[in-house]
PATI-768292 format. One line per field, with one value per residue: residue number from 0; residue in one letter; x, y, z of N, C-alpha, C, CB in turn. Coordinates in Angstrom, 1 decimal, padded with zeros to 4 digits, always signed. Glycine has a CB too. Layout:
# residues N
i <- [NUM:...]
aa <- [A:...]
n_X <- [X:...]
n_Y <- [Y:...]
n_Z <- [Z:...]
ca_X <- [X:...]
ca_Y <- [Y:...]
ca_Z <- [Z:...]
c_X <- [X:...]
c_Y <- [Y:...]
c_Z <- [Z:...]
cb_X <- [X:...]
cb_Y <- [Y:...]
cb_Z <- [Z:...]
//
This chain:
# residues 168
i <- [0:1:2:3:4:5:6:7:8:9:10:11:12:13:14:15:16:17:18:19:20:21:22:23:24:25:26:27:28:29:30:31:32:33:34:35:36:37:38:39:40:41:42:43:44:45:46:47:48:49:50:51:52:53:54:55:56:57:58:59:60:61:62:63:64:65:66:67:68:69:70:71:72:73:74:75:76:77:78:79:80:81:82:83:84:85:86:87:88:89:90:91:92:93:94:95:96:97:98:99:100:101:102:103:104:105:106:107:108:109:110:111:112:113:114:115:116:117:118:119:120:121:122:123:124:125:126:127:128:129:130:131:132:133:134:135:136:137:138:139:140:141:142:143:144:145:146:147:148:149:150:151:152:153:154:155:156:157:158:159:160:161:162:163:164:165:166:167]
aa <- [M:T:L:A:E:I:E:E:R:L:A:Q:F:D:A:L:L:Q:P:V:A:R:Y:P:I:D:M:S:D:A:E:W:A:Q:K:L:R:A:A:P:D:S:L:T:Q:A:G:I:R:G:E:V:V:A:L:V:R:A:V:L:A:E:Y:A:R:G:D:A:E:L:R:T:A:L:R:V:L:Y:A:R:Y:R:S:F:R:W:A:A:A:I:P:T:D:A:T:T:A:E:G:F:R:L:G:L:L:Q:L:S:I:R:D:H:G:E:D:S:R:D:E:I:L:T:L:D:E:D:C:R:L:A:A:E:A:G:V:D:I:A:P:I:L:R:E:V:A:A:M:S:S:D:V:D:K:Y:G:M:G:S:M:R:D:T:L:L:G:H:A:H]
n_X <- [-017.0:-014.1:-010.9:-009.0:-010.2:-010.1:-007.4:-006.7:-007.9:-006.7:-004.0:-004.4:-005.1:-002.9:-000.9:-001.8:-001.5:+001.2:+002.9:+002.0:+002.5:+005.2:+006.2:+008.7:+009.7:+010.7:+012.6:+014.4:+013.1:+011.7:+009.0:+007.9:+006.4:+004.0:+003.1:+002.7:+000.6:-001.4:-001.9:-004.1:-005.5:-004.0:-005.7:-007.5:-005.8:-005.0:-007.4:-009.2:-010.7:-013.5:-013.8:-011.8:-012.5:-014.9:-014.0:-012.2:-014.1:-015.6:-013.6:-012.8:-015.2:-015.3:-013.0:-013.7:-015.8:-014.6:-012.6:-009.7:-007.7:-008.5:-008.3:-005.5:-004.5:-005.5:-004.2:-001.6:-001.9:-002.3:+000.2:+001.8:+000.9:+001.9:+001.7:-001.0:-001.9:-000.7:-002.1:-004.8:-006.3:-009.3:-011.4:-012.6:-015.1:-014.2:-015.7:-018.0:-019.3:-019.3:-017.8:-015.3:-014.8:-014.4:-012.2:-010.3:-010.4:-009.1:-006.5:-005.9:-005.9:-003.8:-001.7:+000.4:+001.6:+004.1:+005.4:+005.3:+005.1:+003.7:+001.2:+000.5:+000.2:-002.0:-003.9:-003.9:-005.0:-007.5:-008.6:-008.7:-010.5:-012.8:-013.3:-013.7:-016.1:-017.8:-017.9:-017.9:-015.0:-013.4:-014.7:-014.8:-012.2:-011.2:-012.7:-011.7:-009.0:-009.0:-009.2:-006.9:-003.4:-000.9:+001.7:+004.8:+006.0:+007.9:+009.2:+007.8:+005.6:+002.8:+000.0:-002.3:-001.6:-001.1:-003.6:-005.0:-003.6:-004.6:-007.1:-007.6]
n_Y <- [+004.1:+004.3:+005.9:+004.5:+002.0:+001.4:+001.3:-000.9:-003.0:-002.8:-003.5:-006.1:-007.4:-006.8:-008.3:-010.9:-010.9:-010.5:-012.9:-013.8:-011.6:-011.4:-013.7:-015.6:-015.5:-017.7:-016.9:-018.2:-020.5:-021.6:-021.5:-019.6:-017.2:-018.1:-019.8:-017.9:-016.3:-018.3:-018.7:-018.2:-015.0:-012.7:-012.0:-014.1:-016.2:-015.7:-016.0:-014.0:-012.4:-011.4:-010.0:-008.1:-006.6:-005.5:-003.9:-002.1:-000.8:+000.5:+002.1:+003.7:+005.1:+006.6:+008.1:+009.6:+011.2:+012.4:+014.9:+016.9:+016.3:+013.7:+012.3:+012.5:+011.1:+008.5:+008.0:+007.8:+005.5:+003.6:+003.8:+002.8:+000.1:-001.8:-004.4:-004.8:-002.6:-003.2:-005.6:-005.0:-003.7:-003.2:-004.6:-002.5:-001.0:+000.8:+001.8:+002.9:+005.9:+005.8:+003.5:+004.4:+006.6:+005.3:+003.8:+005.9:+006.9:+004.9:+005.1:+007.6:+007.3:+005.4:+007.0:+007.1:+004.7:+002.2:+002.8:+005.3:+005.1:+002.7:+003.4:+005.6:+004.3:+002.7:+004.7:+005.9:+003.9:+003.5:+006.0:+005.9:+003.8:+004.7:+007.1:+006.1:+004.7:+006.8:+008.2:+011.2:+012.3:+014.4:+016.1:+014.2:+013.5:+016.0:+016.2:+014.1:+014.7:+017.0:+015.9:+014.7:+014.1:+016.7:+016.3:+015.7:+012.8:+011.1:+012.6:+012.8:+014.4:+015.3:+013.3:+014.8:+016.6:+014.8:+013.6:+015.9:+016.6:+014.7:+015.6:+017.3]
n_Z <- [+018.3:+020.2:+020.0:+021.4:+021.5:+018.8:+018.4:+020.0:+018.7:+016.2:+017.0:+017.9:+015.5:+014.0:+015.2:+014.7:+011.9:+011.4:+011.2:+008.6:+007.0:+007.2:+006.2:+004.7:+001.3:-001.0:-003.4:-005.0:-005.8:-008.7:-009.1:-007.5:-007.9:-009.0:-006.9:-004.9:-006.1:-006.1:-003.4:-000.6:+000.2:+002.6:+004.8:+004.8:+005.2:+007.8:+009.1:+009.6:+008.0:+007.8:+010.2:+010.0:+007.7:+008.5:+010.6:+009.2:+007.6:+009.6:+010.8:+008.6:+008.3:+010.6:+010.2:+008.0:+009.0:+011.1:+012.8:+012.0:+013.9:+014.8:+012.4:+011.9:+014.1:+013.5:+011.1:+012.2:+013.7:+011.7:+010.5:+012.6:+013.0:+010.9:+009.6:+009.7:+008.2:+005.7:+005.0:+005.2:+003.3:+001.9:-000.7:-003.3:-005.4:-007.9:-010.0:-009.2:-007.6:-004.7:-004.2:-005.4:-003.7:-001.2:-001.8:-002.1:+000.5:+001.9:+000.7:+001.7:+004.5:+004.8:+004.0:+002.0:+002.8:+002.7:+000.3:-001.9:-004.6:-005.2:-004.1:-005.7:-008.2:-007.6:-007.2:-009.7:-011.3:-010.1:-010.6:-013.4:-013.9:-012.6:-014.0:-016.6:-016.1:-015.8:-013.5:-011.7:-010.9:-009.9:-007.8:-005.7:-005.3:-004.5:-002.1:-000.5:-000.5:+001.1:+003.6:+004.0:+004.7:+004.7:+004.7:+003.3:+003.0:+001.6:-000.3:-002.6:-002.7:-000.7:+000.5:+000.2:-001.8:-003.8:-004.3:-005.1:-007.4:-009.1:-009.6:-011.7]
ca_X <- [-015.8:-013.1:-009.6:-008.4:-010.8:-009.6:-006.0:-006.7:-008.3:-005.6:-002.9:-004.7:-005.1:-001.6:-000.2:-002.2:-001.1:+002.6:+003.5:+001.7:+003.2:+006.7:+006.6:+009.7:+009.4:+012.0:+012.7:+015.2:+012.2:+011.3:+007.5:+007.6:+005.3:+002.8:+002.7:+002.2:-000.7:-002.3:-002.1:-005.2:-005.0:-003.5:-006.7:-008.0:-004.8:-005.0:-008.7:-009.8:-011.2:-014.8:-013.6:-011.0:-013.3:-015.9:-013.2:-011.8:-015.2:-015.9:-012.5:-013.0:-016.4:-014.8:-012.0:-014.4:-016.6:-013.8:-011.9:-008.3:-007.0:-008.8:-007.7:-004.1:-004.3:-005.8:-003.0:-000.5:-002.1:-002.0:+001.7:+002.3:+000.5:+002.3:+001.2:-002.4:-002.0:-000.4:-003.1:-006.2:-007.0:-010.5:-011.7:-013.6:-015.5:-013.9:-016.6:-019.1:-018.8:-019.1:-016.6:-014.2:-014.5:-013.9:-010.8:-009.5:-010.3:-008.1:-005.3:-005.7:-005.5:-002.5:-000.8:+001.5:+002.1:+005.6:+005.9:+004.4:+004.9:+002.6:-000.1:+000.1:-000.3:-003.4:-004.7:-004.0:-005.9:-008.8:-009.1:-009.0:-011.7:-013.9:-013.6:-014.3:-017.4:-018.6:-017.9:-017.3:-013.9:-012.7:-015.1:-014.5:-010.7:-011.0:-013.2:-010.8:-007.8:-009.2:-009.1:-005.6:-002.2:-000.2:+003.1:+005.5:+006.8:+008.9:+009.8:+007.0:+004.4:+001.9:-001.2:-003.3:-001.1:-001.2:-005.0:-005.4:-003.0:-005.4:-008.4:-007.5]
ca_Y <- [+003.4:+005.2:+005.8:+003.5:+000.7:+001.1:+000.9:-002.2:-003.9:-002.8:-004.2:-007.5:-007.9:-006.7:-009.4:-012.1:-010.8:-010.4:-014.1:-013.8:-010.4:-011.6:-015.0:-015.5:-016.0:-018.3:-016.5:-019.1:-021.4:-021.2:-021.3:-018.7:-016.3:-018.9:-020.2:-016.7:-016.0:-019.4:-018.8:-017.4:-013.7:-012.6:-012.0:-015.4:-017.1:-015.4:-016.4:-012.8:-011.6:-010.7:-009.0:-006.9:-005.8:-004.7:-002.9:-001.1:+000.0:+001.4:+003.1:+004.7:+006.0:+007.5:+008.9:+010.5:+012.2:+013.0:+016.2:+016.8:+015.6:+012.3:+011.7:+012.4:+010.0:+007.3:+007.8:+007.4:+004.1:+002.8:+003.7:+002.0:-001.3:-002.0:-005.6:-004.6:-001.7:-004.0:-006.6:-004.7:-002.9:-003.9:-004.4:-001.5:-000.9:+002.2:+002.2:+003.7:+007.0:+005.4:+002.7:+005.2:+007.4:+004.3:+003.5:+007.1:+007.0:+003.9:+005.7:+008.7:+006.8:+004.8:+008.1:+006.6:+003.4:+002.0:+003.2:+006.3:+004.7:+001.8:+004.1:+006.4:+003.4:+002.3:+005.9:+006.1:+002.8:+003.8:+007.2:+005.5:+003.0:+005.6:+008.0:+005.3:+004.4:+008.0:+008.8:+012.6:+012.0:+015.6:+016.5:+013.2:+013.7:+017.2:+016.0:+013.2:+015.5:+017.9:+015.1:+014.0:+014.7:+017.6:+016.0:+015.0:+011.8:+010.4:+013.5:+012.7:+015.1:+014.8:+012.6:+015.8:+017.1:+013.7:+013.5:+017.1:+016.5:+013.9:+016.2:+018.4]
ca_Z <- [+018.7:+020.6:+019.4:+022.2:+021.1:+017.5:+018.5:+020.6:+017.6:+015.2:+017.6:+017.9:+014.2:+013.5:+015.8:+013.9:+010.5:+011.3:+010.6:+007.2:+006.3:+007.3:+005.8:+003.7:+000.0:-001.6:-004.8:-005.8:-006.3:-010.0:-009.1:-006.3:-008.2:-009.2:-005.6:-004.3:-006.6:-005.7:-002.0:-000.2:+000.6:+003.9:+005.8:+004.8:+005.8:+009.2:+009.6:+010.2:+006.9:+008.1:+011.3:+009.6:+006.8:+009.3:+011.3:+008.3:+007.2:+010.7:+010.9:+007.5:+008.6:+011.7:+009.5:+007.1:+009.7:+012.2:+012.6:+011.6:+014.9:+014.8:+011.2:+012.1:+015.0:+012.8:+010.2:+013.1:+014.1:+010.5:+010.3:+013.7:+012.8:+009.5:+009.1:+009.5:+007.1:+004.5:+004.7:+005.5:+002.2:+001.5:-002.1:-003.5:-006.8:-008.4:-011.0:-008.6:-006.8:-003.3:-004.2:-005.6:-002.5:-000.2:-002.1:-001.8:+002.0:+002.3:+000.4:+002.6:+005.9:+004.7:+003.8:+001.2:+003.2:+002.6:-000.9:-002.6:-006.0:-005.2:-003.9:-006.9:-009.2:-007.2:-007.5:-011.2:-011.8:-009.6:-011.3:-014.7:-013.9:-012.2:-015.1:-017.7:-015.7:-015.8:-012.2:-011.7:-009.9:-009.3:-006.5:-004.7:-005.1:-003.6:-000.8:+000.3:-000.3:+002.2:+004.8:+003.9:+005.3:+003.8:+005.0:+002.2:+003.7:+000.9:-001.3:-003.8:-002.5:+000.3:+000.0:-000.2:-003.1:-004.8:-004.7:-005.8:-008.7:-010.0:-009.7:-012.8]
c_X <- [-014.8:-011.8:-008.8:-008.9:-010.3:-008.2:-005.9:-006.9:-007.2:-004.4:-003.1:-004.5:-003.7:-000.7:-000.5:-001.7:+000.4:+003.3:+003.2:+002.5:+004.7:+007.1:+007.6:+009.3:+010.7:+012.0:+013.6:+014.3:+011.6:+009.8:+007.1:+006.4:+004.0:+002.2:+002.1:+000.8:-001.8:-002.7:-003.3:-004.6:-004.7:-004.6:-007.4:-007.1:-004.8:-006.3:-009.5:-010.4:-012.5:-014.6:-012.8:-011.8:-014.3:-015.1:-012.8:-012.9:-015.6:-014.8:-012.6:-014.1:-016.0:-013.8:-012.7:-015.2:-015.8:-013.2:-010.4:-007.5:-007.2:-008.2:-006.2:-003.8:-004.5:-004.7:-001.8:-000.7:-001.9:-000.5:+002.3:+002.1:+000.7:+001.8:-000.3:-002.6:-001.7:-001.5:-004.5:-006.9:-008.2:-010.8:-012.8:-014.0:-015.3:-014.9:-017.9:-018.5:-018.5:-017.9:-015.3:-013.8:-013.9:-012.5:-009.9:-009.4:-009.2:-006.7:-004.9:-005.2:-004.2:-001.4:+000.5:+002.1:+003.6:+006.2:+004.9:+004.1:+003.7:+001.2:-000.5:-000.4:-001.7:-004.3:-004.9:-005.0:-007.3:-009.4:-009.5:-010.3:-012.9:-014.3:-014.3:-015.8:-018.4:-018.7:-017.2:-016.2:-013.4:-013.3:-014.8:-013.0:-010.5:-011.5:-012.2:-009.5:-007.8:-009.0:-007.7:-004.4:-001.5:+001.3:+003.7:+006.5:+008.0:+009.5:+009.0:+005.7:+003.6:+000.7:-002.2:-002.9:-001.3:-002.7:-005.4:-004.8:-003.8:-006.8:-008.5:-008.7]
c_Y <- [+004.4:+005.0:+004.6:+002.1:+000.4:+000.6:-000.5:-003.3:-004.0:-003.6:-005.7:-008.1:-007.9:-007.9:-010.7:-012.1:-010.8:-011.7:-014.2:-012.8:-010.7:-012.9:-014.9:-016.1:-016.5:-018.0:-017.3:-020.3:-020.9:-020.9:-020.4:-017.8:-017.0:-019.4:-019.0:-016.3:-017.0:-019.4:-017.9:-016.0:-013.7:-012.7:-013.4:-016.3:-016.9:-015.7:-015.2:-011.9:-010.8:-009.7:-007.8:-006.1:-005.0:-003.6:-001.8:-000.2:+001.0:+002.4:+004.1:+005.6:+007.0:+008.5:+010.0:+011.6:+012.9:+014.3:+015.9:+016.0:+014.1:+011.6:+011.5:+011.2:+008.6:+007.0:+007.3:+005.9:+003.2:+002.7:+002.8:+000.5:-001.7:-003.3:-005.5:-003.7:-002.4:-004.9:-006.1:-003.8:-003.7:-003.6:-003.3:-001.5:+000.5:+002.7:+002.8:+004.8:+006.6:+004.5:+003.4:+006.0:+006.5:+004.0:+004.7:+007.3:+006.1:+004.5:+006.8:+008.3:+006.1:+005.8:+007.7:+005.3:+003.3:+002.6:+004.1:+005.8:+003.7:+002.5:+005.0:+005.5:+002.9:+003.5:+006.1:+005.1:+003.1:+005.0:+006.8:+004.7:+003.8:+006.5:+007.3:+004.9:+005.6:+008.6:+010.2:+012.5:+013.2:+016.0:+015.5:+013.3:+014.9:+016.9:+015.2:+013.9:+016.4:+017.2:+014.6:+014.8:+015.6:+017.4:+015.2:+014.0:+011.2:+011.3:+013.4:+013.5:+014.5:+014.1:+013.7:+016.3:+016.0:+013.6:+014.7:+017.1:+015.6:+014.5:+017.3:+018.4]
c_Z <- [+019.0:+019.9:+020.1:+021.8:+019.7:+017.6:+019.1:+019.5:+016.6:+015.7:+017.6:+016.5:+013.6:+014.0:+015.0:+012.5:+010.4:+010.7:+009.1:+006.4:+006.2:+006.8:+004.6:+002.4:-000.6:-003.1:-005.6:-006.4:-007.6:-010.0:-008.0:-006.7:-008.4:-007.8:-004.8:-004.8:-006.2:-004.2:-001.6:+000.3:+002.1:+005.0:+005.9:+005.5:+007.3:+009.9:+010.1:+009.2:+007.3:+009.2:+010.8:+008.6:+007.5:+010.1:+010.4:+007.9:+008.4:+010.9:+009.8:+007.7:+009.6:+011.0:+008.7:+007.9:+010.8:+011.8:+012.2:+012.6:+014.9:+013.5:+011.3:+013.0:+014.3:+011.8:+011.0:+013.4:+012.9:+010.2:+011.4:+013.4:+011.3:+008.9:+008.8:+008.3:+005.8:+004.1:+004.6:+004.4:+001.7:+000.0:-002.2:-005.0:-007.3:-009.5:-010.5:-007.7:-005.4:-003.3:-004.4:-004.4:-001.4:-000.5:-001.8:-000.3:+002.5:+001.9:+001.3:+004.0:+005.9:+004.5:+003.2:+001.6:+003.2:+001.4:-001.7:-004.0:-006.1:-005.0:-005.1:-008.0:-008.9:-007.6:-009.0:-011.8:-011.4:-010.4:-012.8:-014.8:-013.6:-013.4:-016.3:-017.4:-015.6:-014.4:-012.3:-010.6:-009.2:-008.0:-005.4:-004.3:-004.2:-002.2:+000.1:+000.5:+000.9:+003.6:+005.0:+004.5:+004.2:+004.1:+003.8:+002.8:+002.9:-000.3:-002.6:-003.7:-001.3:-000.3:-000.5:-001.6:-004.2:-005.3:-005.5:-007.2:-009.7:-010.3:-010.8:-013.6]
cb_X <- [-015.3:-013.0:-008.8:-008.6:-012.3:-009.7:-005.2:-007.7:-009.6:-005.1:-002.6:-006.1:-006.0:-000.9:-000.5:-003.7:-001.6:+003.3:+003.0:+000.2:+002.9:+007.2:+005.3:+011.0:+008.7:+012.0:+013.1:+016.3:+011.0:+011.6:+006.9:+008.7:+005.7:+003.0:+003.9:+003.2:-000.6:-001.7:-000.9:-006.0:-006.1:-002.7:-007.8:-008.4:-003.4:-004.6:-008.5:-008.8:-011.6:-015.8:-012.9:-009.7:-014.1:-016.6:-012.0:-011.1:-016.4:-016.0:-011.1:-013.1:-017.6:-014.1:-011.0:-015.3:-017.8:-012.8:-012.0:-007.7:-007.4:-010.3:-008.0:-003.5:-005.3:-007.2:-002.7:-000.4:-003.6:-002.8:+002.3:+001.7:-000.9:+003.8:+001.5:-003.0:-001.0:+000.9:-003.0:-006.3:-006.0:-011.8:-012.1:-013.1:-017.0:-012.5:-017.0:-020.0:-019.9:-020.3:-016.8:-014.5:-015.8:-014.8:-010.7:-010.2:-011.6:-008.3:-005.3:-006.9:-006.6:-002.5:-000.5:+002.6:+001.5:+005.9:+006.4:+005.0:+006.1:+002.7:+000.0:+001.4:+000.6:-003.4:-004.0:-002.7:-005.4:-008.8:-008.0:-007.9:-011.6:-013.6:-012.3:-013.5:-017.4:-020.0:-017.2:-018.3:-012.8:-012.9:-016.7:-014.8:-009.9:-011.7:-014.6:-010.6:-007.5:-010.6:-010.1:-005.3:-001.2:-000.6:+003.3:+006.3:+005.9:+008.4:+011.2:+006.7:+003.6:+001.3:-001.8:-003.2:+000.3:-000.7:-005.9:-005.0:-001.6:-005.6:-008.8:-006.4]
cb_Y <- [+002.5:+005.2:+007.1:+003.7:+000.8:+002.4:+001.9:-002.4:-003.5:-001.4:-003.7:-007.8:-007.2:-005.4:-009.6:-012.2:-009.5:-010.2:-015.3:-013.6:-009.2:-011.3:-015.8:-016.1:-014.9:-019.8:-015.0:-019.7:-021.7:-022.2:-022.7:-017.9:-015.5:-020.2:-020.8:-015.5:-015.9:-020.7:-018.3:-018.0:-012.6:-011.3:-011.0:-015.9:-016.7:-014.0:-017.4:-012.1:-012.4:-011.7:-009.7:-007.5:-006.8:-005.7:-003.5:-001.8:-000.9:+000.5:+002.4:+003.9:+005.1:+006.8:+008.1:+009.8:+011.5:+012.0:+017.1:+018.1:+016.2:+012.1:+012.6:+013.7:+010.1:+007.3:+009.1:+008.3:+003.9:+003.4:+005.1:+002.4:-001.6:-002.0:-006.8:-003.9:-000.5:-004.8:-007.7:-004.0:-002.6:-003.6:-005.7:+000.0:-001.4:+002.3:+001.0:+002.7:+008.1:+004.7:+001.6:+006.2:+008.0:+003.1:+003.1:+008.3:+006.7:+002.6:+006.3:+009.6:+005.9:+003.8:+008.7:+007.6:+002.4:+000.5:+002.0:+007.6:+004.1:+000.7:+005.0:+007.2:+002.1:+002.0:+007.1:+005.9:+001.4:+004.0:+008.3:+004.6:+001.9:+006.4:+008.7:+004.0:+003.6:+007.7:+007.9:+013.7:+011.3:+016.7:+016.7:+011.8:+013.8:+018.4:+015.2:+011.9:+016.3:+018.6:+013.9:+013.6:+013.6:+019.1:+015.3:+016.0:+010.6:+009.1:+013.1:+011.2:+015.2:+016.0:+011.7:+017.0:+017.5:+012.3:+013.4:+018.4:+016.0:+012.5:+016.9:+018.1]
cb_Z <- [+017.5:+022.1:+019.5:+023.7:+021.1:+016.6:+019.5:+021.7:+017.0:+014.9:+019.0:+018.4:+013.3:+014.0:+017.3:+013.9:+010.0:+012.7:+011.3:+007.0:+007.1:+008.7:+005.3:+004.2:-001.0:-001.3:-004.9:-005.0:-005.3:-011.1:-009.0:-005.9:-009.5:-010.0:-004.8:-004.5:-008.2:-006.1:-001.2:+001.0:+000.3:+004.1:+005.5:+003.4:+005.3:+009.5:+010.6:+011.1:+005.7:+008.6:+012.5:+008.9:+005.8:+010.4:+012.0:+007.0:+006.9:+012.0:+010.9:+006.2:+009.0:+012.8:+008.6:+006.1:+010.3:+012.6:+013.9:+011.3:+016.3:+014.8:+009.9:+012.7:+016.2:+012.0:+009.4:+014.3:+014.6:+009.3:+010.5:+015.0:+013.3:+009.4:+010.0:+010.8:+007.3:+004.8:+005.6:+006.8:+001.0:+002.4:-002.8:-003.1:-007.0:-008.8:-011.9:-007.7:-006.8:-002.7:-005.2:-006.8:-002.0:-000.2:-003.6:-002.4:+002.6:+001.6:-001.1:+002.7:+006.4:+003.5:+005.2:+001.2:+002.3:+002.7:-001.8:-002.7:-006.6:-004.1:-002.6:-007.4:-009.3:-005.7:-006.9:-011.9:-011.4:-008.1:-011.4:-015.3:-012.8:-011.0:-015.6:-017.9:-014.4:-016.3:-011.1:-011.4:-010.6:-010.3:-006.6:-005.2:-006.4:-004.3:-000.9:-000.4:-001.6:+002.2:+004.8:+002.5:+005.7:+004.1:+006.3:+001.2:+004.0:+000.3:-001.5:-004.1:-003.7:+001.2:+001.1:+000.8:-003.0:-004.2:-003.4:-005.0:-008.5:-009.4:-008.4:-013.7]
//
């Protein structure tokens, strides 16, 4: 899959996800949180779950085997198509080495997303689950850190530094 093909697909899915991502939440409604939890996930609401999961897996495979230039370009696309990036995190099983690695690749390509704090909480939880399951997390963290951006976007460290900081 070429970078142009990836961008075309991201743009298509981003357009379909924008109404879901930008749907207003009436926080004056006492049951807003319950309604939000009961609603189908964003990809299901947009009717594109299968296609997006397949695309994310393909993009992450390209990201992992690509060079630094390709990985930078893919991070730029994820930054550009914010509704896609927000909705397209596929579930992973951090209790396995491959699932843990896949989750880290998603963190890496999102490159802190909108909020470093959310990404760090996700990383903390995935590291905890993987370590409790006996996964040797340090080499996987170092591997994905080497693919990650060294740009400190929000003053909380780069994604590379964040991942390496968990590899102690």
